[in-house]
N, C-alpha and C positions, 0 to 999 in steps of 0.2 A: 863283711861289715857286721853281721849278726850271727852268732852261733849258739844254738840251744841243744842241750843233750840231757835226756832223762829228766826234764824239768817237772817238778811236782809242787803243789801247794795244798796243804791241809789246814783247814780252819777248825779251831776248837769251839764248839758250841755247847749249849746246855743239853742238847740232845745227843751229844757225842761228836766225834770228828767227821768233818765233811771234806771230801777230796774234790777240790775245785779244778785242779789240773793234775792229770793222772799219768804223767810221764810222757812228754812229747819231745820230739827231735826235729830240728830243721835248721837250715842255713839260708841266709839271705845275702846275696852278693851286692856290692856297691852299685847304686844306680837302679836297682830293681824297684818296681811299684807293685806291692803285694797286697791283695785283699785277704782279710782274715774274717771269715764269716762263721755263723753258728747261731742256734736258737738262744733265747734268754737262759742264763745260767749255765751255758756251755763251758765257760772259762775264758772267754775272749778278753774281757777287761782285766781279769786277774793276770793273764799272760803279759799284757801290755804293761801293767804296773810292776811286774817283776823285771821286765826288760828295761824299764825306765828308772828302776831303783827305788820305787815307792814301797814295794813289798819285798820281804826276804823270802826266797824259795825254801820250801821244806826239804827238798833234795834236788840233785841234778846240778847242771852247770849252765850259766848264761854269760855271754860276753857281747858287748856292743862297742864297736870302734876299738876293739882290743882291751876294753876295760870291763871289770866286773861291776855291774851297776850298783849293787847295794854296798859295796866296799868303797867305790870311787865315784860317788854320786856327784860331788862338786865338779870334778874333772869332766865327767860325762855331760853334765849340764851345759858345758860350753860347746858341746858338739851335737846336741840333740834339741829338738823342739817337741813339745807335747801339747795336744789339744784334747781335752775331755769335754764331750758335748754337754754334760750335765754339770760341769764345774767351770768356774772362771778364774783366770790368772790376772785379770784386769782389776784396777782399784775402783770399787763400785761408785764412790761419790766424786771421783775426779773426772774432769773432761778427758776424752779419749787421747788428746794430744799429750797430756801430762802422764797418762799411763804409759804411752809409748816412750816418753822421755825417761821414765824409770826403768823400762826394759832396756833402753839404750840402742846404740847402733842405728841412729836416725838417718845415716847416709843412704839406707835402702828404702826409707819411708816413702819418698816421692813416687818411686815406681810402684810400690804396693798400693798407694793411694789411687793410682790410675787403674790398676788391674782390678782391685776390689771395690772401687768407687767409694773410698773412705773420706775424700777431701771435705765434703760438706758436713761430716760428722765429727771432725776433730775437736770442735769446741763444745760438743755435747757430753754431759756426764754419762758415764757408762750405764748407770741405773735407768736412764731415759731412752736407751737404745732398744729397738725391737730385737726379737730373738735372731732374726736373719742378719741384722746389722751387727749385733754383738758377736755372732759366730764368724763373720768376715773379719772383725777386729781381732778376735782370738787367734785366727790364722795368721794375721799380720804380725801380731806380737810373738807368735811362736817361730816365725821365720825371719824376723828382723836380724838375729845374730848369725844368719846364714848357716844353719845347722847341717851337719853331714847326714843325720838321720832325723826323720820326722814321724812321730807316733800320733796317729789320729784315731780317737775313739768316738765314733758316731758324730763326725763333724757336721753332717748335713741334717741331723735330727730336728724335726719341726720346721724346716725351711720351706718356703714356697718354691715354685718351679723356677722363677727367675733367679732367686738367691742360690739355689742348688746349681744352676747352670754357671753362675759366676764363680762359685767355689770350685766346681769341676774344672773349668777352664784354667783357673789360677793354679790348681794342683798339677794339672797336666803340663803346663808351661814350666813350672818349677822343676819338675822331674826331668823334662827334656833339656832345658837350657842350663840348669845348674847341676844336674846329675844327683839331686838329692834322693837318698833312699827313703821310700815311704812305706809304712805299714798302716793300712787302712782297715780299721775294724768297723763293720757296718751291718745293719739289717737290710739296707737298700742295695739289692743286687744290681740295680741299674748303675749305681756308682762303680761297682766292680767291673761290669762289662764294658763301661765307657773308659775306665782309667787303668785297670790293672793288667799287667802282663802275666800275672800268676795269681792263683787262688788257692788258699788253704781253708779247709772246712774243719771245724772242731765241734765235737759233740760229747757231752758227759766227760769233759776234760781230756779227750783223746783226739788226735789228729786223724780224720777219716778220709781226707782227700788232700793231695798236694800236686797241682799241675796247672795247665792253662785252662781257660774257660772253654776254648774250642775242643780240647781233649776231653773235658767233662761232658760236653754235648755228644762227642763221638762215642765215648764209653758208656754213658748212661742214657742218652737220648735215643732210644731204639726206634722211634718213629719220626717221620717227617710228613709234611702236608704239601700237596701240589694244588695250587689254586688256579682254576682254569676259567677264562672268560670266553664263552662260545660266540661264534658269529651269529648263530640263531638259537633261540630257546627250544631245545630238543632234549630227549632222554639221552643219557650218556653212561656207558659202562666202560670200565678200564681194568683190564686183567692185571692182577698183582696189586691192586689198590682197593680200598674200601671207601665208598661214598659216605661222608659224614655230615654234609650240609649242602643246601642248594638255595640260592636266592636269584630269581630271574634267570639270566644267562650265565651266572657265576656258579661254579661247582667247586667243592672242597673234597679232595681225596687223600686219605691217610694211608701210608705204606711203611713197611719195616725196612730200614736201611740195610740190614744184613741179608734180606731176601731178594731185593730188586733195587737197581740203581735208578736215580732220577732220570738219567739219560735214556734208559730203556723205556721207562714210562712215557716220557715225552715223545720218543720215537713212535710208540704204539698209538699215542693220542693223535699225532699229526698225520699218521698214515691213513686215518679214516675219518677225520673230523676237521672242520674249518674252525680255526681258533683265532680270536681277536687278540688275546693276551694271555700270559701265564706267569706265575711267580712261584717260588719255592719257599716255604716257611720252615725255619729250623725249630727244634724243640725249645720251649720256653725254659730259660735257665732257672727261674724261680720254682717252676714245677719240678724240675729235676732235683734241685736241692731239697725241696720238701720231701720228695720220695726217698732221698738218701737219709734224711732225718728219721723218717718212719721205717727205715730198713726194708724198703720195697725193691731196691735195686741190688 
């Protein structure tokens, strides 16, 4: 569905050339839901703009749906949807219903109204919508033509918890039921862990990770935490683990996954202690990604 080889983008500025994307390679199969993450200025949005035909690459090759975006932008536009969190494709002064009519393909609108709760908003001018309402409308406009590929650049930026949940549910259903290929660029790693089967991380224009979220945890999350609720409030030591916190009868123990398994620790614990409950906490994905950005892993 998407092929990128040696893709580069250099911007000319008064201070000289700035390399925003420094030669990246990847392929995305039809039906994949891919998260594309990185710090500000890493080159995420620039990559999306080259894949959608908005920007001309400085070097390299990119194909989407078998088309070269910057050469065949009109043909590609019929097969893709694009949402930029900071820009609108809706007509600012028109009611939402008329914006959708201009986009066309209203046969799908009723279902989108239900999923994204847009029905009461159709008569409201776009300029009067809240940010959360407008982002739901932007998504609807992007998927009305039933695109094969959907590029999303920060679609949940500035949304409250309820609006984010609605957008996530909608995107997950779209990918599952229609097989839409989705590229999601975001700073919100919770979006990625809830939605994406694959994660790509870019930094300084280079791809530094490409794999699953779970593989990232396994490769870079070197520690795990065992949380124990004791039957009685008493001192507890656990060989192979370091106590990091205690609150009443609850204890937190940190251990290195490559030195001892969770099963071993739990067996040691239960052999000599009465336990009311226990849970295992995996490494926090945001902390892992921050460490990768800082070059600590």
